[in-house]
C-alpha positions in Angstrom: 13.4 4.6 41.3 10.9 4.3 38.3 11.7 2.0 35.5 10.8 3.3 32.1 9.6 0.5 29.7 11.5 0.3 26.3 10.1 2.4 23.5 10.3 2.2 19.7 13.7 3.5 18.6 14.0 6.4 16.1 16.7 4.7 14.0 15.3 5.3 10.5 17.4 7.9 8.6 16.3 10.4 6.0 17.9 8.3 3.3 15.8 5.3 4.4 12.5 7.4 4.5 13.3 9.0 1.1 13.9 5.6 -0.6 10.9 4.0 1.1 8.8 6.9 -0.2 10.3 6.5 -3.7 10.1 2.7 -3.8 6.9 2.2 -1.8 4.8 3.3 -4.7 6.4 0.7 -7.1 4.7 -2.6 -6.6 4.5 -5.9 -8.5 1.2 -4.7 -9.8 2.9 -2.1 -12.0 5.2 -4.7 -13.6 2.5 -7.5 -14.0 -1.0 -6.0 -13.6 -0.6 -3.0 -15.9 -0.8 -5.2 -19.0 -4.4 -6.4 -18.4 -5.7 -2.9 -17.7 -4.1 -1.5 -20.9 -5.6 -4.5 -22.8 -9.1 -3.5 -21.4 -9.0 0.3 -21.7 -6.5 0.8 -24.5 -4.2 3.9 -24.6 -6.9 5.7 -22.5 -5.6 3.6 -19.5 -3.2 6.5 -19.0 -6.2 8.5 -17.8 -7.1 5.8 -15.3 -3.6 6.0 -13.8 -3.7 9.8 -14.0 -7.0 10.2 -12.1 -6.2 7.5 -9.5 -2.7 9.1 -9.1 -4.3 12.6 -8.6 -6.5 11.2 -5.8 -3.5 9.6 -4.1 -1.6 12.8 -4.3 -4.4 14.7 -2.6 -4.8 12.0 0.1 -1.0 12.0 0.7 -1.2 15.8 1.1 -3.9 15.5 3.8 -1.9 12.8 5.6 1.3 14.9 5.3 -0.5 17.8 6.9 -1.6 15.7 9.9 1.6 13.8 10.2 3.9 16.8 10.4 1.6 18.3 13.0 1.6 15.1 15.0 4.0 12.3 13.9 2.8 8.9 15.1 3.6 5.2 14.3 -0.2 4.7 14.5 -0.5 7.1 11.6 -4.1 7.7 10.2 -5.7 5.3 12.8 -4.4 7.8 15.5 -5.8 10.8 13.6 -9.1 9.0 12.9 -9.5 8.4 16.7 -8.9 12.1 17.5 -11.0 13.4 14.6 -13.9 11.0 14.3 -13.9 9.1 17.6 -12.5 5.9 19.2 -14.7 3.7 17.0 -13.1 5.1 13.8 -9.6 4.6 15.0 -10.4 1.1 16.1 -12.2 0.2 12.8 -9.7 1.6 10.4 -6.7 0.3 12.4 -8.0 -3.3 12.4 -9.0 -3.1 8.7 -5.6 -1.8 7.7 -3.9 -4.5 9.8 -6.1 -7.1 8.2 -5.2 -5.8 4.7 -1.5 -6.0 5.3 -1.4 -9.4 7.0 -3.2 -10.8 3.9 -0.8 -8.9 1.6 2.1 -10.6 3.4 0.6 -14.0 2.6 -0.2 -13.0 -1.0 3.3 -11.6 -1.6 5.0 -14.6 0.0 3.0 -16.9 -2.4 3.8 -14.6 -5.4 7.5 -14.8 -4.4 7.5 -18.6 -4.2 5.9 -18.7 -7.7 8.8 -16.6 -9.1 11.4 -18.7 -7.3 9.8 -21.8 -8.7 10.6 -20.4 -12.2 14.2 -21.1 -11.4 13.8 -24.0 -9.1 10.6 -25.8 -10.2 11.0 -28.8 -7.8 10.7 -26.6 -4.6 7.3 -26.8 -2.9 5.4 -23.5 -3.1 4.1 -23.5 0.5 7.6 -24.2 1.8 9.2 -21.3 -0.1 6.4 -19.0 1.0 7.1 -19.8 4.7 10.8 -19.4 4.3 10.5 -16.0 2.6 8.2 -14.8 5.4 10.5 -16.2 8.1 13.6 -14.6 6.6 12.1 -11.1 6.3 10.6 -11.5 9.8 14.1 -11.9 11.1 15.2 -8.6 9.5 12.2 -6.9 11.1 13.0 -8.5 14.5 16.7 -7.5 14.5 16.1 -3.7 14.5 14.1 -1.1 12.7 17.4 0.0 11.1 17.7 -3.4 9.5 14.2 -3.1 8.1 15.2 0.4 6.7 18.4 -1.0 5.1 16.6 -3.9 3.4 13.8 -1.6 2.2 16.4 1.0 1.0 18.1 -1.5 -1.2 14.9 -3.2 -2.4 13.6 0.3 -3.3 16.8 1.3 -5.0 16.7 -1.7 -7.3 13.1 -0.9 -8.3 13.8 2.8 -8.8 17.0 2.2 -10.9 15.2 -0.5 -13.0 12.3 1.8 -13.8 14.6 4.7 -14.6 16.6 2.5 -17.0 13.3 1.2 -18.5 12.1 4.8 -19.1 15.3 5.7 -20.8 15.2 2.6 -23.0 11.5 3.2 -23.8 12.2 6.9 -24.7 15.1 5.8 -27.0 12.8 3.4 -28.8 10.1 6.0 -29.3 12.6 8.6 -30.6 14.1 6.0 -33.0 17.5 6.0 -31.3 17.9 2.2 -31.2 19.5 0.7 -34.3 17.4 -2.0 -36.0 14.2 -1.1 -34.0 11.6 1.0 -35.8 9.9 3.8 -33.8 6.2 3.2 -33.5 5.4 6.9 -33.6 1.8 7.5 -32.7 0.3 4.5 -34.6 -0.4 2.5 -31.4 -2.1 5.5 -29.8 -4.4 6.6 -32.6 -4.7 4.0 -35.3 -6.1 0.9 -33.5 -9.6 2.2 -32.7 -8.5 5.5 -31.4 -7.3 6.6 -28.0 -10.4 5.2 -26.3 -11.1 2.0 -28.3 -13.5 0.6 -25.7 -15.1 3.9 -24.7 -14.8 6.2 -21.6 -16.5 3.6 -19.4 -13.4 1.4 -19.6 -11.3 4.3 -18.2 -13.6 4.7 -15.2 -13.5 1.0 -14.6 -9.7 1.2 -14.7 -9.6 3.8 -11.9 -11.2 1.5 -9.4 -8.6 -1.2 -10.3 -5.6 1.2 -10.3 -6.4 2.7 -6.8 -5.2 -0.6 -5.3 -1.9 -0.3 -7.1 -1.0 2.8 -5.1 -1.6 1.3 -1.7 1.7 1.6 0.2 2.3 5.3 -0.4 1.0 5.9 3.1 3.7 3.7 4.8 6.1 6.6 4.9 3.8 8.4 7.5 4.1 5.3 9.8 7.9 5.0 9.2 8.4 8.7 10.0 7.3 8.0 13.5 10.6 6.0 14.0 12.7 8.7 12.4 14.9 11.1 14.3 13.6 13.9 12.0 9.9 13.0 11.4 8.9 16.5 10.1 11.6 16.6 7.5 11.0 13.0 6.4 7.2 13.6 5.9 7.8 16.9 4.2 10.2 15.3 1.6 7.8 12.4 1.0 4.7 14.6 0.7 6.3 17.1 -1.6 7.8 14.5 -4.0 4.7 12.2 -4.3 3.6 14.2 -7.4 6.9 13.5 -9.2 7.0 9.9 -8.1 3.5 9.2 -9.6 4.2 11.3 -12.8 7.6 9.7 -13.5 7.2 6.1 -12.4 3.6 5.3 -13.1 2.4 7.7 -15.8 5.8 7.6 -17.5 5.9 3.8 -17.6 2.3 3.4 -18.8 2.8 6.1 -21.5 5.8 4.1 -22.8 3.9 0.8 -22.7 0.9 2.1 -24.7 3.1 3.9 -27.2 5.4 1.0 -28.0 3.1 -2.0 -27.7 -0.3 -2.3 -29.4 -3.0 -2.2 -26.7 -4.7 -5.4 -28.1 -1.5 -7.4 -28.3 -1.3 -10.7 -26.4 2.2 -9.8 -25.2 0.6 -7.3 -22.8 -1.2 -10.1 -21.0 2.1 -12.0 -20.7 4.4 -9.3 -19.4 4.6 -5.9 -21.1 8.0 -5.0 -19.6 9.5 -8.3 -20.8 8.0 -7.7 -24.3 9.8 -4.4 -24.6 13.1 -5.8 -23.4 12.7 -8.6 -25.9 11.9 -6.0 -28.6 15.5 -4.7 -28.3 17.0 -8.2 -27.9 18.0 -7.7 -24.3 19.6 -11.1 -23.3 17.7 -13.1 -20.7 14.9 -10.5 -20.6 12.5 -12.7 -18.8 15.2 -13.6 -16.2 15.9 -9.9 -15.5 12.3 -9.0 -15.2 11.6 -11.9 -12.9 14.4 -10.7 -10.6 13.0 -7.1 -10.6 9.5 -8.4 -9.8 10.8 -10.7 -7.1 12.5 -7.6 -5.6 9.2 -5.7 -5.7 7.4 -8.7 -4.0 10.0 -8.9 -1.2 9.9 -5.2 -0.7 6.1 -5.4 -0.3 6.5 -8.4 2.0 9.0 -6.5 4.1 6.9 -3.4 4.3 3.8 -5.4 5.1 5.5 -7.0 8.2 6.7 -3.6 9.4 3.4 -1.7 8.8 1.1 -4.3 10.2 3.2 -4.8 13.3 3.4 -1.0 14.0 -0.4 -0.7 13.5 -1.0 -3.5 16.0 1.5 -2.0 18.5 -0.3 1.4 18.2 -3.7 -0.1 18.7 -2.5 -1.9 21.8 -1.3 1.5 23.1 -4.9 2.7 22.7 -6.4 -0.4 24.3 -7.9 -1.5 20.9 -5.6 -4.7 20.8 -4.4 -7.0 23.6 -1.7 -5.5 25.8 0.7 -8.3 25.0 1.4 -6.6 21.7 2.9 -3.6 23.6 6.0 -5.6 24.5 9.1 -3.8 23.1 12.5 -5.5 23.4 15.8 -3.7 24.2 16.4 -2.9 20.5 13.2 -0.9 20.4 11.3 -3.6 18.4 7.6 -4.5 19.1 8.5 -8.2 19.2 5.1 -9.7 20.0 3.4 -7.5 17.4 5.8 -8.7 14.6 5.5 -12.3 15.6 1.7 -12.0 15.9 1.4 -10.6 12.3 3.7 -13.3 11.1 1.7 -16.1 12.6 -1.5 -14.9 11.0 0.3 -14.8 7.6 1.6 -18.3 8.1 -2.0 -19.4 8.7 -3.1 -17.6 5.6 -0.4 -19.3 3.5 -1.7 -22.6 5.0 -5.2 -21.7 3.8 -3.9 -21.1 0.3 -2.4 -24.6 0.4 -5.5 -26.3 1.9 -8.4 -24.2 0.4 -7.2 -21.7 -2.3 -10.6 -21.3 -3.9 -12.6 -20.8 -0.7 -11.1 -19.6 2.5 -8.0 -17.9 1.0 -10.0 -16.4 -1.8 -12.5 -15.1 0.7 -9.6 -13.4 2.8 -8.1 -11.8 -0.3 -11.4 -10.5 -1.6 -12.5 -9.2 1.8 -9.3 -7.0 2.0 -9.8 -5.7 -1.6 -11.7 -2.5 -0.8 -9.8 -1.6 2.3 -7.5 0.8 0.4 -10.5 3.0 -0.5 -11.8 3.0 3.1 -8.4 4.0 4.4 -8.2 6.9 2.0 -11.8 8.0 2.8 -11.0 8.0 6.6 -7.8 10.0 6.0 -9.9 12.6 4.1 -12.6 12.8 6.8 -10.0 13.0 9.5 -8.1 15.8 7.8 -11.4 17.8 7.4 -11.9 17.7 11.2 -8.2 18.0 12.3 -7.4 21.0 10.1 -10.1 23.0 11.8 -8.8 21.9 15.2 -5.1 22.7 14.4 -6.1 26.2 13.0 -7.9 26.9 16.3 -5.4 25.4 18.8 -1.9 25.3 17.2 -1.7 26.9 13.7 2.1 26.9 13.9 2.0 23.0 13.7 0.6 23.2 10.1 4.0 23.0 8.3 2.2 21.4 5.3 -1.3 22.5 4.3 -3.9 20.8 2.0 -4.4 22.9 -1.1 -7.7 24.8 -1.5 -9.1 23.6 1.8 -11.9 22.5 2.3 -13.0 22.3 -1.4 -10.4 19.7 -2.6 -11.0 17.6 0.5 -14.7 17.5 -0.2 -14.0 16.7 -3.8 -11.6 13.9 -2.8 -14.2 12.4 -0.5 -16.9 12.5 -3.2 -14.5 10.9 -5.8 -13.4 8.1 -3.5 -17.0 7.4 -2.3 -18.1 7.2 -6.0 -15.3 4.7 -6.8 -16.1 2.5 -3.8 -19.9 2.4 -4.7 -19.0 1.8 -8.4 -17.2 -1.4 -7.3 -20.7 -2.9 -6.6 -21.5 -2.5 -10.3 -18.3 -3.9 -11.8 -18.4 -7.7 -12.2 -14.8 -8.3 -11.4 -14.9 -6.1 -8.2 -18.4 -6.8 -6.9 -17.4 -9.6 -4.6 -14.6 -7.5 -3.1 -17.1 -4.7 -2.5 -19.6 -6.8 -0.6 -16.9 -8.8 1.4 -15.0 -5.6 2.4 -18.3 -4.1 3.5 -19.1 -7.2 5.5 -15.7 -7.2 7.2 -16.0 -3.5 7.9 -19.5 -3.9 9.5 -18.2 -6.9 11.6 -15.2 -4.8 12.9 -17.5 -1.8 13.8 -19.9 -4.1 15.6 -17.0 -5.8 17.5 -15.9 -2.3 18.7 -19.3 -1.6 20.3 -19.5 -5.2 21.7 -16.1 -4.8 23.3 -17.0 -1.3 24.6 -20.2 -2.6 26.2 -18.2 -5.5 27.8 -15.7 -3.1 29.2 -18.4 -0.8 30.5 -20.3 -3.7 32.2 -17.0 -4.9 33.7 -16.2 -1.4 35.0 -19.7 -1.0 36.6 -19.4 -4.5 38.1 -16.1 -3.5 39.6 -17.4 -0.3 41.1 -20.4 -2.2 42.6 -18.1 -4.7 44.2 -16.1 -1.8 45.7 -19.2 -0.3 47.3 -20.3 -3.6 48.8 -16.9 -4.2 50.3 
């Protein structure tokens, strides 16, 4: 009697996937990093977010097309392998895994910094390790527990942003007693809408692209849903509204209410607006929301990196030990493996924050653009294959194919190359390129080693 090995369980419900897709796009970067971009580009920063958001919408449409036709926990790495060859699936899989294990460490460190705001005597490294350990337990318990935690994390972020949008709208319309409406003065009367020129807007696009990383997680999570097609369709069709409301809505309110050259933007723009209307404990409230965003990203990072590692092990691109699935349908070794790497990264931050850890963070910086680029190239090939072999599988179709796909590829390539000419991003460009070349070379080295081993084995068989 054959014994079937355990597989990943499809325990994520539509409400989990829906909330993951809603909250996945809301990261700590929106609450903290948006201020520095507005300070650099002025009100025109809304164009930076709009253009970057448009590219993400197009990429998500492409990913949605492939995911409904072939749901997989390996997501775009699986499609890259089918469309471009094993080397592409191997390369983008390991790069994406590398990105998320570094993100886990970065978010754990960010979370410890926030907690130190309330408990300054606690050691940063200790809190970072505890946060990672606790969220590892939720991922190890069951995929449903990951979904539940992410559901509530996302719900807090979504409700907070909706309340912020309502408050900001009330201020702009002059509905808050004692608070004067700024009108259009901050948009037009401080050097105009583009005080630092159009170049600052294009520079902003390269920075903003990284803020949207995480939208693609829903395609991975759908692989563990009982209704993958429905889950992906909902996520793909609502991505436009999510970007319009949460990102563009928030940035429009910030640039309208706060002067773009104000020092309060560099501190925390969201806190500044709460303080403007005398919300008690504004900084405390915002710290809690940012901590939620950080924990959500940490939770998603553990889930996504482990599923990518598991999927690569299935294809023979990672050690077979990461294929182990326990009785609850959890890739136990893959989760623990990702956690261990993140613990080591946190240790590097403690021992060598300005060298080793900084190198790791910068080396993962451009991975988002490479992932989006591979998704676009994969969709270009897979769409033609699906139309030829199984057109009925195309429940979601990329708009204006292939022209918008070509346009997206050109835009993302331009942004990636532009990183080499932007002082603050140049290091990330070269280090990401270095890591990418290293991963590609490692594929061909491993392939040659396997081929030599196979030939050697065949030779031994003939001799015997």
